[in-house]
Each structure stands twice: as structure tokens, then as C-alpha cells.
C-alpha positions in Angstrom: 168.6 140.1 123.6 165.4 138.0 122.9 161.8 139.2 124.6 160.0 135.1 124.4 163.1 132.3 124.3 161.4 128.8 123.5 162.7 125.5 124.5 161.8 123.0 122.1 160.0 123.0 118.5 157.3 121.0 118.9 153.6 121.8 118.4 153.7 123.2 122.0 156.5 125.4 121.4 155.6 126.8 117.9 152.5 127.7 118.7 153.6 129.3 121.1 156.1 131.1 119.0 152.9 131.9 116.8 151.1 134.4 119.2 154.2 136.0 120.4 155.1 136.8 117.0 151.6 138.1 116.5 151.6 140.0 119.7 154.9 141.9 118.1 157.9 140.0 120.1 161.1 138.7 119.6 161.2 135.2 119.5 163.6 132.5 119.4 163.6 128.8 119.6 166.1 126.8 120.5 165.7 122.8 119.4 168.6 120.2 119.6 167.1 117.3 117.6 164.0 117.7 115.2 161.2 119.9 114.5 158.1 118.7 114.9 158.7 117.0 118.1 156.4 113.7 118.6 154.1 114.3 116.3 156.2 114.9 113.4 156.5 110.6 113.7 152.9 110.2 113.1 152.1 109.0 110.0 148.4 110.3 109.8 147.2 112.9 112.3 143.1 112.9 111.6 142.2 114.7 115.1 143.2 118.0 114.6 140.1 120.2 114.2 139.1 121.4 110.5 141.9 119.2 109.1 140.4 115.6 107.9 143.6 113.7 107.5 147.4 115.2 107.3 150.6 113.5 108.3 152.5 114.5 111.5 155.7 115.5 109.5 153.3 118.2 106.7 151.7 119.2 109.6 154.5 120.3 111.7 156.8 121.8 108.5 153.7 124.1 107.4 153.4 125.3 111.2 157.2 125.5 111.1 156.6 127.5 107.2 154.1 129.6 109.2 156.4 131.0 112.0 159.2 131.3 110.0 157.3 133.5 107.7 156.3 135.9 111.1 160.1 136.1 111.5 160.6 133.6 114.3 164.3 132.6 114.7 165.6 129.3 114.8 169.0 127.8 116.9 169.8 124.1 116.9 171.8 123.0 119.8 171.2 121.2 123.3 170.3 123.9 126.3 173.0 123.4 128.9 172.0 125.7 131.3 169.2 128.3 132.3 169.6 130.7 135.1 167.6 133.9 136.2 169.6 136.8 136.9 167.8 140.0 138.2 164.8 140.4 135.7 166.7 138.7 132.9 167.3 134.8 131.8 171.0 133.7 130.2 170.8 130.6 128.7 173.4 128.4 127.2 173.5 126.1 124.6 176.2 123.8 123.3 176.7 126.2 120.4 175.6 130.3 122.3 174.9 132.1 124.9 171.6 133.9 124.7 169.7 136.2 127.0 165.6 136.7 127.3 163.6 138.7 128.8 161.0 135.7 129.1 161.1 131.6 128.8 158.7 129.2 127.6 160.0 126.0 128.2 158.6 123.3 125.6 160.8 120.3 125.9 158.4 117.5 125.9 158.4 114.3 127.0 160.2 111.2 125.7 158.4 107.5 125.3 160.0 104.7 127.6 161.3 103.0 124.3 162.0 99.2 124.2 165.6 99.3 123.6 165.3 96.6 121.0 166.7 96.3 117.5 165.0 98.0 114.6 162.5 100.0 117.1 163.5 103.4 115.3 162.7 102.4 112.1 159.4 100.7 112.9 158.1 103.8 115.0 155.0 104.9 112.2 155.2 101.8 110.6 153.7 99.1 113.4 155.2 100.4 116.5 153.0 103.2 118.1 153.7 105.0 121.8 149.8 106.4 121.5 146.6 104.9 121.3 144.5 107.6 120.8 146.5 109.1 118.2 147.5 106.0 116.0 144.7 103.1 117.2 141.6 103.9 114.7 144.0 103.0 111.7 143.9 99.3 112.8 140.7 98.5 112.9 139.2 95.6 112.9 143.1 93.9 113.3 144.7 91.8 115.8 147.2 94.8 117.9 149.6 94.0 120.9 150.0 96.1 123.9 153.4 96.0 126.0 152.6 97.8 129.3 151.0 96.8 132.9 149.8 100.4 134.2 146.8 102.5 133.9 148.1 104.0 131.1 148.1 100.5 129.4 144.7 99.1 130.4 142.8 102.4 129.0 144.5 101.9 125.8 143.6 98.3 125.5 140.0 99.2 126.7 140.0 101.6 123.8 141.5 99.4 121.2 139.0 96.6 121.9 136.2 98.8 121.3 137.3 98.7 117.5 139.7 96.2 116.8 138.7 92.8 116.2 141.3 91.5 119.6 144.4 93.2 121.3 146.4 91.3 123.1 148.4 92.9 126.1 151.8 91.2 127.5 153.3 92.3 131.1 156.4 92.3 132.3 155.2 91.1 135.5 152.8 88.4 136.6 150.1 91.3 137.6 148.9 94.9 136.7 150.1 97.9 138.4 146.6 100.0 137.3 143.5 101.0 139.1 141.4 98.1 140.3 138.4 99.9 138.4 140.1 99.0 135.0 141.4 95.7 135.7 137.4 94.9 136.7 136.5 96.7 133.1 139.5 94.5 131.2 137.6 91.5 132.4 134.3 92.3 130.8 135.8 92.5 127.2 135.5 89.4 125.4 138.1 90.3 122.8 141.2 91.0 125.2 143.9 88.3 125.7 146.4 88.7 129.0 149.8 87.4 129.1 152.1 87.9 132.1 155.4 87.4 132.4 156.8 87.7 129.1 159.5 90.0 127.9 159.1 91.3 124.4 162.6 90.3 122.7 162.5 90.5 119.5 160.4 92.8 116.4 160.2 91.1 113.1 159.8 93.0 109.9 161.9 95.4 107.9 160.2 98.7 106.7 156.3 97.3 108.6 155.9 95.2 111.8 154.9 91.9 110.9 155.5 90.0 114.0 156.7 89.8 117.5 158.7 87.3 119.6 158.6 87.3 123.6 160.4 85.2 126.0 158.5 83.6 129.0 159.5 83.1 132.7 160.9 79.4 131.7 162.9 80.6 129.1 159.8 79.3 126.2 159.1 81.7 123.6 155.9 83.1 122.7 155.8 84.1 118.2 152.7 86.4 118.0 152.0 87.8 114.4 151.1 91.4 114.5 150.9 94.6 112.2 150.4 96.9 115.4 152.5 97.0 118.8 151.3 99.8 120.9 153.8 100.3 123.7 153.0 102.1 127.0 155.7 101.3 129.3 155.8 105.2 130.7 157.4 108.5 129.5 160.6 110.7 130.9 160.0 114.2 130.9 163.3 116.3 129.9 163.0 118.4 133.3 166.1 117.9 135.2 167.7 121.1 133.3 165.1 123.6 135.6 164.2 121.8 138.5 166.1 124.5 140.4 163.4 127.2 139.3 160.5 125.2 138.8 158.2 122.9 141.0 158.3 119.1 140.1 155.6 116.7 141.0 156.6 113.1 141.9 156.7 112.1 138.1 159.3 114.7 136.9 156.5 117.0 135.7 156.5 120.6 135.5 153.7 121.9 138.2 152.3 125.5 136.9 149.1 127.6 137.3 146.0 128.0 134.7 147.8 130.7 132.8 150.9 127.9 132.6 153.3 130.3 134.8 156.2 128.3 137.0 157.6 129.9 140.7 159.6 131.6 138.7 158.6 134.9 137.2 158.5 135.2 133.3 159.5 131.4 133.0 156.2 129.6 131.3 156.0 125.8 130.3 153.8 124.6 127.5 152.9 121.1 126.1 153.5 117.3 127.6 156.8 118.5 130.1 154.2 120.3 132.5 151.9 118.4 134.8 148.9 117.6 133.0 145.7 114.9 132.4 145.7 114.6 128.2 148.6 115.1 126.3 147.4 115.4 122.9 147.9 117.2 119.9 145.4 119.6 120.3 145.9 120.4 123.9 149.9 121.0 123.6 149.0 124.0 120.8 146.5 125.1 123.4 149.3 125.3 126.1 151.4 127.0 123.3 148.9 129.8 122.9 148.2 130.2 127.0 151.8 130.3 127.3 152.5 132.7 125.1 149.6 134.9 125.7 150.8 135.0 129.3 154.7 135.6 128.5 153.1 138.9 126.7 151.3 139.7 129.4 154.4 139.4 131.6 156.2 141.6 129.4 153.7 144.1 129.7 154.0 144.6 132.9 157.8 144.6 132.9 157.1 148.2 130.9 
């Protein structure tokens, strides 16, 4: 039996563990992939308070070291089932069966991928899914952005403020974004738009060097660039708990300001919840709030 069981060892999950541990609680963290979540893939982090520059991997390693020093228990494996029996949560993974007095969901999201050869190897080496995180590293460069909805256009406008040019390429013949963003795009002389072209090839082995698109008429469009920003959506990993929480239309978990879900004792933190801003700082904030709320919940149960 653990006091607080956390599903996910990204920034939100590990920060939640830190706060719960410092509150004297027994904490178990479950992770199915790698420690650190998405931030571990970022080559440089320059927007975290007090830290001028750090790699995402180093940030994750330091946080991992901090919470293990405080006594966090880590278990690897995919969670296959979570249910509440009375006041106790029963959790099954591919390897274990666990019990917990409270649970914090910090499963994060997955960026929708291009599913092209060499994509995984080029993440952090020219391919980015977050212009807020990595855009400034390509100041003065000609960059390419794939996407056609609000996030894509917001990224394009941001990138246009410090990149030499931003070439937006969409799969369809129009944007699926708010008109105010479409109109704002038209005022930027360094934003180029190509509709109805599909990305079919990534060039470069260790670093991205170019892109090949296929137009509707089957002709090819070759673009030389060091940076590709992909904004074609995110996929939350919340099917596991759909019977315990309320999900919005996009599949994100709905919670109150204390990050409590509709199931008492079940809390949520990080990108998997319904929110406007998904950044490293907000993930850590969520972790602190969710853990504090979980500890308060446990206190009432005493």
C-alpha cells in the first residue's frame, strides 16, 4: 500500500512526487517509457526560472535524483487497469498489482507524429513539436512549419518575429484556424504558405538538412532547412481512466482548480489535463498543486 501513486514520470509526475515526499508520504511512481517525459527530448531549456540553460535530459535526471534521494519508489511498466474499491485504488500493470490511498494521473500527451523514416532520430536535431520551447534556437534561419490549425498559426506568428522566414505547408487547401489568426498571418511578409502538399521525406542523418513535399499534382517541392516545426495535434493517453474521470471532447481530463477529478482521491497533473498552456513550468506547477491536494485528501481520510 502506498499513500500516493503517480502514473507518469515526466516533470509533472516527478514534481508531484517531490511535494508528496516532503509531506511525509510514501510515494510510488509508475512509468512505461523513459524518465522525464517529453522535456527529456529537448536539447536546450532556457525558459525555466533561475536556470539560464540546461538540456531537457539533464533537467529530468536532476529531478529524478532529487526525488529518489527523498525515497520515491519507481516501477516500470505499462498501467493496464485502475479502479477504486471503497476508499482504495487498485492498479494493475503488465508486471505488478498495487494498491494506493490516492492517485495522481500524469500520463502526458503524445505529439501526433509524421510517421516518416528517420523522424525519431531527428527529434531535437532539427525536428521540434514546440515552437515555444525551441523556436528561439533558430533565430535568423529559414524554418518550415507543418500544420493548419490554431496552434500551427500561433507558432508561425511567433517564429516570424525572430526567424528570417517561416514556410507553412498544409495538407489541405485552407487553414482550419480562427479567422483572426489567418488575417494576422497575411500581415507578415516573411511568412510563406503552400497548401495541398504532403511531407514525404526528411533529409539528413544526424541533423535535418531538407524536406521533400509531394503536391496534389504529384510534383515534388524540395525545401532546404535546418528546422521543421510539426503542429498537427496531440494525442492524450486517457482511455485508461475514462470510467473514473470526465473527459472533454478532445479527450483531456477535466479537473477543478485543485486538480481533483470527479473521483475522490484521484488527481491529475500536466499535459493530460484540460488546460490552455502546456509548458515545463506549468507541468511543475500542476505537480505541486496535485500533490498538495492529494496530501490534504489523505489528511481528511485520517
